[in-house]
Steps between C-alpha positions, in 0.01 A plus 500: 500500500659825399607734783390254769720458803523291806583688824627335819490605867478360851742227601744485205769312696358170620130474444307178563171651375401727214198716435429596137295822506305597180376847454171615348426691188674840517697390801865415538722239660605761759136568595407146562824415675428785739214290636751259647544728803152394612564133445680242717774446247801648673738223398364438148660582171260740329470488117302762303452450124404819330293522186604690192318837520351386835222296339514119472247462226279751314145398566276374785606175647155373393551580137548212253855368576625559145430870524755533781779319312793505464516709818332244725749226397791740547370590850467132599853437363634785719341350805656162414827679477451640850423149630816368337696785656379392847580129423844607386563622849414162636146585606262204460161550338315435823684806640412718210202729546316705237295815573330742260252785506230553233656424156791349697259286706354365182850409374587344838209262479539433130872421520466276816195310368668432166800374701328350807741358764549542872584871533565674832176702439310703252341841564262667258381840617199549262550267197391184323605255231544656159277458198153558364410188700694247714680251281578193725711353221755784543572388850711204630677373803404459867521774761538238774341719772666835400333775706328765290341823586266679255336819620269729294235766528130446420455677270840559329500684176782292347452158654155342527429295812379209290852468334660503843269221610569301183874539549472384859313194374765420237792542749321291762437218249881491449575461863545856619385601850320822409378775731265719293377827663251730333475843655178704442584835348874481573610667174799416284762491780684291758357517854659450849268197547651329189854576620419345842350186339804439276742554784306258725411233235769522224816649656453325838 
């Protein structure tokens, strides 16, 4: 992907865990990595992929998949690169965590569900699986009890609650342990309650 980068922070010397943080549309790696100060990830390697021109793919995540190509595949490849970077530092997959907000939350779920394995944990702050519908044939593997948090607002202008619920069902069917929380009228944001849940349930 042109002009895409992968930033690193946190424990660069001897990390045993990694958190890959994926920003939303119009955001940056620096923005989303700043969230780490509120998370129990003091000893983690932090990895922040950044999209070219700060947008991972051009259209809604619920558009027909082909309309978001080739950007969608490029974005998924960059996340794969971030995962390999963590593995290259000797961090096992079950100690690799992925977190995203909005467009980044959609990518977090899409990448992990296409490559299901036992991750440390997955956190999707307002997002769902990508496509005009859920395509089960795109997904493979077994989450083997990976803890997952998906939080969203009802309503959310970008992410319909129904897609969140469909995504939870897909991940659960593949062995994920999903906590889904729908907040009435929350707005398109990340709340203190969500932070507390992921610290207690995912980064415990």
